[in-house]
C-alpha positions in Angstrom: -15.4 -9.0 -17.9 -12.4 -7.5 -15.9 -14.4 -6.4 -13.0 -15.7 -9.8 -12.5 -12.3 -11.1 -12.8 -11.0 -8.1 -10.1 -13.9 -9.1 -7.9 -13.8 -12.9 -8.1 -9.9 -12.7 -7.3 -10.4 -10.1 -4.6 -13.4 -12.1 -2.7 -11.3 -15.0 -2.9 -8.1 -13.8 -1.5 -9.9 -11.9 1.5 -10.6 -15.3 3.4 -6.8 -15.7 2.6 -5.9 -12.7 4.4 -8.4 -13.4 7.4 -7.1 -17.1 7.5 -3.3 -15.4 8.0 -4.2 -12.8 10.2 -6.3 -15.2 12.1 -3.6 -17.8 12.4 -0.8 -15.2 13.3 -3.6 -13.7 16.0 -3.8 -17.1 17.3 0.0 -17.7 17.4 0.8 -14.3 18.7 -1.9 -13.6 21.3 -3.2 -16.8 22.4 -0.6 -18.8 22.4 1.7 -16.1 23.8 3.9 -15.8 21.0 5.5 -12.2 20.0 3.4 -9.8 18.3 6.3 -10.3 15.8 4.2 -13.5 14.4 1.1 -11.5 13.9 3.0 -8.8 12.3 4.5 -11.5 10.0 1.6 -13.4 9.0 -0.3 -10.0 7.9 2.3 -8.8 6.2 2.1 -12.1 4.1 -1.0 -12.0 3.7 -1.2 -8.3 2.4 1.9 -9.1 0.0 -0.4 -12.0 -1.6 -3.0 -9.1 -2.0 -0.5 -6.4 -3.4 1.0 -9.5 -5.8 -2.6 -10.1 -7.5 -3.2 -6.5 -7.9 -0.3 -6.0 -9.8 -1.3 -9.1 -12.1 -4.4 -7.9 -12.5 -3.4 -4.4 -13.3 -0.7 -5.7 -15.7 -2.9 -8.2 -17.6 -5.5 -5.6 -18.4 -3.5 -2.7 -18.6 -4.6 0.9 -18.5 -2.7 4.5 -18.0 -4.3 4.4 -14.2 -3.9 0.7 -13.7 -0.3 1.1 -14.9 0.1 3.5 -12.2 -1.7 1.2 -9.5 0.3 -1.7 -10.4 3.6 0.9 -9.4 2.1 1.2 -6.1 1.3 -2.5 -5.5 4.8 -2.9 -6.5 6.1 -0.5 -3.9 3.8 -1.9 -1.1 4.5 -5.5 -2.0 8.3 -4.8 -1.6 7.8 -2.8 1.5 5.5 -5.8 3.4 7.9 -8.5 2.3 11.0 -6.6 3.4 9.8 -5.0 6.9 7.2 -7.7 7.7 8.2 -10.8 6.0 11.7 -10.7 6.2 13.1 -8.3 8.9 10.1 -9.1 11.6 10.1 -13.0 10.3 13.9 -13.2 10.6 13.8 -11.2 13.9 11.6 -13.7 15.3 13.5 -16.9 14.2 16.6 -15.7 15.3 15.4 -14.6 18.9 12.7 -16.7 19.7 12.2 -19.8 17.1 15.7 -21.3 17.3 16.0 -21.2 21.3 12.4 -22.1 22.3 10.2 -23.2 19.5 12.8 -25.5 17.3 13.8 -27.7 20.2 10.4 -28.0 21.0 9.4 -29.6 17.6 12.3 -31.5 17.4 11.5 -33.3 20.4 8.0 -33.8 19.5 6.1 -36.2 17.0 6.6 -34.3 14.0 10.5 -33.5 13.8 10.1 -33.1 9.9 8.4 -30.0 10.4 11.6 -28.2 11.6 13.9 -30.8 9.7 12.2 -30.7 6.1 10.0 -27.5 6.1 11.5 -25.3 8.1 14.7 -26.2 5.9 12.6 -25.4 2.6 11.1 -22.4 4.3 14.7 -20.6 5.1 15.6 -21.1 1.4 12.4 -19.7 0.1 13.0 -16.8 2.7 16.1 -15.8 1.1 14.8 -15.2 -2.3 11.1 -14.4 -2.0 12.1 -10.5 -1.1 14.7 -10.5 -3.9 12.2 -11.4 -6.5 9.5 -8.9 -5.2 12.1 -6.5 -5.0 12.9 -7.0 -8.6 9.7 -7.2 -9.6 9.1 -3.8 -7.9 12.1 -2.3 -9.5 11.3 -3.6 -12.9 7.8 -2.1 -12.6 9.1 1.6 -11.6 11.8 1.3 -14.5 9.8 0.6 -17.2 8.2 3.5 -18.7 4.3 3.4 -19.0 4.0 3.3 -23.1 6.6 0.2 -22.8 4.1 -1.5 -19.8 1.1 -0.3 -22.1 2.3 -1.7 -25.5 4.5 -4.8 -24.9 2.7 -7.8 -24.5 5.8 -9.7 -23.9 7.1 -7.4 -21.0 3.4 -7.6 -19.3 3.6 -11.1 -19.5 7.2 -11.5 -17.7 5.9 -9.1 -15.1 2.8 -11.2 -14.7 4.6 -14.4 -14.3 7.6 -12.8 -12.1 4.4 -11.8 -9.9 2.8 -15.1 -10.0 6.0 -16.8 -8.8 6.2 -14.4 -6.0 2.4 -15.1 -5.1 2.8 -19.0 -5.4 6.2 -18.4 -2.8 4.2 -16.2 -0.4 1.2 -19.1 -0.4 3.9 -21.7 0.3 5.8 -19.7 3.1 2.1 -19.5 4.6 1.2 -23.2 4.2 4.8 -23.9 5.6 4.6 -21.4 8.7 1.1 -23.2 9.6 2.9 -26.6 9.4 5.5 -25.7 11.6 3.6 -23.7 14.0 0.8 -26.8 14.5 4.1 -28.9 15.1 5.0 -26.5 17.7 1.7 -26.0 19.0 0.8 -29.3 19.2 4.0 -30.4 21.5 3.6 -27.4 23.6 -0.1 -28.5 24.5 1.1 -32.0 25.3 3.9 -30.4 27.7 0.9 -28.8 29.5 
């Protein structure tokens, strides 16, 4: 049963990661934006995978599973800080605000910045904090607490699920914003 659940979730996440990487590649290489867009997008996909990994290992705990959940916690924290926060934030400060934002605001979908990007900016602040807190919790709690306390595992799984939903929301919002910018750029060519 556990193996089947792992397989189902793993195989259903693969298209998400391919979609995120493809979208980042399209924006980063084909459209001509910086490689940071690709790093940002792929990091988000891999973070989603690490969060699902944590959820599954914590819901069905074994001694080795707890060790793997801690590794996934480190990985998620690194990816969300380095790829999402630093690469995405740097791209936002150097490219988006001066080049993409004015194009979106002048286009047919100014709400893509006015509403969607504003929401994304606020989620952007909290997502790394939640993922880092999740990773720290996995490290601080001893193995016995994670194996024997269903309430602790439930809290960790819910926190990881919240972070996963935030990552997926960030991807959706990024796709909406990129699409609004790309549509306007196509109209200018």
